[in-house]
C-alpha positions as CSV (number, residue, x, y, z in Angstrom):
1,M,-26.4,3.7,-11.1
2,K,-26.5,2.1,-8.1
3,K,-23.4,2.2,-5.7
4,P,-21.9,-1.9,-6.2
5,E,-22.6,-1.1,-10.5
6,A,-21.2,2.5,-10.7
7,Y,-17.9,1.3,-7.9
8,T,-17.4,-1.7,-10.2
9,L,-17.2,-0.1,-13.9
10,S,-14.7,2.8,-11.3
11,I,-12.6,0.4,-9.9
12,G,-12.9,-1.7,-13.3
13,V,-11.7,0.8,-15.6
14,L,-9.1,2.5,-13.1
15,A,-7.7,-1.3,-12.6
16,V,-7.2,-1.7,-16.2
17,A,-5.1,1.9,-15.5
18,D,-3.5,0.4,-13.1
19,T,-2.0,-2.5,-14.8
20,W,-1.0,-0.7,-17.9
21,L,0.7,2.1,-16.3
22,T,3.0,-0.1,-14.2
23,G,3.9,-2.7,-17.0
24,T,5.0,0.2,-19.4
25,I,5.4,3.9,-17.9
26,F,5.9,3.3,-14.7
27,P,7.1,-0.1,-13.5
28,V,6.1,-0.8,-10.4
29,P,4.8,-4.4,-9.0
30,V,1.0,-4.0,-10.0
31,W,0.4,-6.3,-7.1
32,V,1.6,-3.6,-4.3
33,T,-0.6,-0.2,-6.3
34,F,-3.3,-3.4,-5.1
35,I,-2.4,-3.5,-1.8
36,A,-2.3,0.0,-1.4
37,W,-6.1,0.6,-3.3
38,A,-7.5,-1.8,-1.3
39,S,-6.0,-0.2,2.0
40,F,-7.4,3.1,1.0
41,F,-11.0,1.5,1.2
42,V,-10.4,-0.9,4.5
43,L,-9.8,2.3,6.2
44,G,-12.3,4.3,5.4
45,G,-11.7,6.3,1.8
46,G,-11.7,9.8,1.2
47,T,-9.3,12.3,2.2
48,A,-8.7,10.4,5.4
49,G,-9.1,7.4,4.5
50,F,-5.8,8.7,2.1
51,V,-3.9,10.1,4.3
52,K,-3.9,6.9,7.0
53,S,-3.4,4.5,4.0
54,V,-0.3,6.4,2.4
55,A,1.1,6.9,6.4
56,S,0.7,3.6,7.6
57,N,1.7,2.0,4.5
58,L,4.9,3.9,4.7
59,S,5.4,3.1,7.9
60,G,5.5,-0.7,7.5
61,L,8.1,-0.1,4.8
62,V,10.3,2.1,6.4
63,I,10.1,-0.3,9.6
64,S,10.7,-3.5,6.8
65,S,13.3,-1.1,5.3
66,L,15.4,-1.3,8.5
67,T,15.0,-4.8,9.2
68,L,15.9,-5.4,5.7
69,L,19.3,-3.3,6.2
70,G,20.0,-4.7,9.8
71,I,19.9,-8.6,8.4
72,A,22.0,-7.3,5.0
73,T,24.8,-5.3,7.7
74,M,24.7,-7.5,10.4
75,T,22.8,-11.1,9.6
76,T,22.6,-14.1,7.4
77,T,22.1,-16.6,9.2
78,P,18.2,-18.1,10.1
79,F,18.2,-17.4,13.9
80,G,19.2,-13.8,12.6
81,V,16.7,-13.1,10.5
82,A,14.1,-14.7,12.3
83,V,15.4,-12.1,15.1
84,A,15.5,-9.0,13.2
85,V,11.9,-10.4,11.7
86,G,10.5,-10.2,15.4
87,L,12.1,-7.4,16.2
88,G,10.4,-5.5,13.0
89,S,7.1,-6.6,13.9
90,A,7.2,-5.8,17.4
91,L,7.9,-2.3,16.1
92,M,5.1,-2.2,14.2
93,V,2.9,-3.0,16.6
94,Q,4.5,0.0,18.8
95,A,3.5,2.0,15.9
96,S,0.1,0.6,15.7
97,K,-0.4,2.9,18.9
98,I,0.0,6.2,16.8
99,K,-3.4,7.4,16.7
100,L,-3.1,7.9,12.3
101,L,-1.4,4.3,12.4
102,D,-3.8,2.7,14.7
103,I,-5.0,-0.4,11.9
104,L,-1.9,-2.4,12.4
105,P,-3.0,-5.0,9.5
106,A,-2.5,-1.5,7.1
107,I,1.1,-1.7,8.5
108,V,1.6,-4.6,7.8
109,W,0.3,-4.7,4.3
110,G,3.8,-2.3,3.9
111,F,5.9,-3.8,5.1
112,A,5.2,-7.5,3.3
113,S,4.9,-5.1,0.4
114,T,8.6,-3.9,0.8
115,V,9.7,-7.5,1.8
116,G,7.7,-8.5,-1.3
117,T,9.3,-5.9,-4.2
118,T,12.6,-6.8,-2.9
119,V,12.7,-10.3,-3.1
120,A,10.9,-9.7,-6.5
121,T,13.0,-7.6,-8.0
122,G,16.0,-9.3,-6.5
123,K,18.1,-6.2,-5.5
124,P,19.2,-5.5,-2.0
125,I,17.9,-2.8,0.4
126,T,21.6,-1.3,0.5
127,L,21.1,-0.1,-3.3
128,I,21.2,2.6,-4.2
129,G,19.2,4.8,-6.5
130,P,15.7,4.9,-8.2
131,G,16.2,1.1,-8.2
132,N,16.2,0.5,-4.4
133,P,13.1,-2.0,-3.6
134,A,11.7,0.6,-1.1
135,L,11.7,3.7,-3.6
136,V,10.1,1.1,-6.0
137,A,7.4,0.1,-3.4
138,A,6.8,3.1,-1.8
139,G,6.1,4.7,-5.7
140,A,3.3,1.6,-5.9
141,L,1.9,1.8,-2.5
142,I,1.0,5.6,-3.1
143,T,0.0,4.7,-6.5
144,G,-2.2,2.2,-5.1
145,A,-3.4,5.0,-2.8
146,L,-4.5,7.4,-5.5
147,F,-5.9,5.0,-7.5
148,G,-8.5,3.9,-4.5
149,F,-9.0,7.9,-4.0
150,V,-9.7,8.0,-7.3
151,S,-12.3,4.8,-7.9
152,E,-13.8,6.1,-5.0
153,L,-14.6,9.1,-6.5
154,L,-15.4,8.7,-9.9
155,G,-17.8,5.7,-8.3
156,D,-19.8,8.0,-6.4
157,A,-19.8,10.2,-9.4
158,L,-21.3,7.3,-11.4
159,C,-24.1,6.5,-8.6
160,F,-27.3,7.7,-9.0
161,K,-28.7,9.7,-6.7
162,R,-32.7,9.8,-5.7
163,A,-35.0,12.8,-4.9
164,H,-36.6,12.1,-1.2
165,Q,-40.3,12.4,-1.8
166,L,-42.5,14.3,0.6
167,S,-45.6,12.7,1.4
C-alpha cells in the first residue's frame, strides 16, 4: 500500500478508537488528543517527535496552569487577566529557547488545550483531584501523542516497499 493510503487507513481506524476511548472509558477532550496527535507529526514523528511533542505540549500546560492559577488567586479584572496571559505568552517564548522546546507552536497548543479544557469542563484550575482541568488536559495530550506514535508505526507497517531492481 502506498504511504498516503496506509496513513489514511491507520489514522482513520485509530481516530475511531480515540473517539470511542475518550467518549467512554477515558473521558478527556477528544479535540485535545487530536491537537497532540497533530503536534507529534509536526514535530517530526518517531521517538524524537514523541518526546519533543509531549515535552512541548506539557510545558505549555504548566505555563497555562500557572497563568490560570495567577488569575484565580490575584485578579479577575479584564486588564489583570490580559496581563497574566501576556506574561504566560512571554514565558512560552522564553521556554522555546530550550532545544527540546524550540518549536513554539507546540508549547502554545499545550497552553491553549489547558485553557480550553478549563473552559469546557467549567472546573477551576484550583480544583484538587482527578477532575482538575490541567490533569485532564495532560492525560489528553499524552494520549494524543501516543495515538500519533501508534498511527505512524501502523501506517509505516502497511506501506508497500518496492525492492530495488538492479539494472
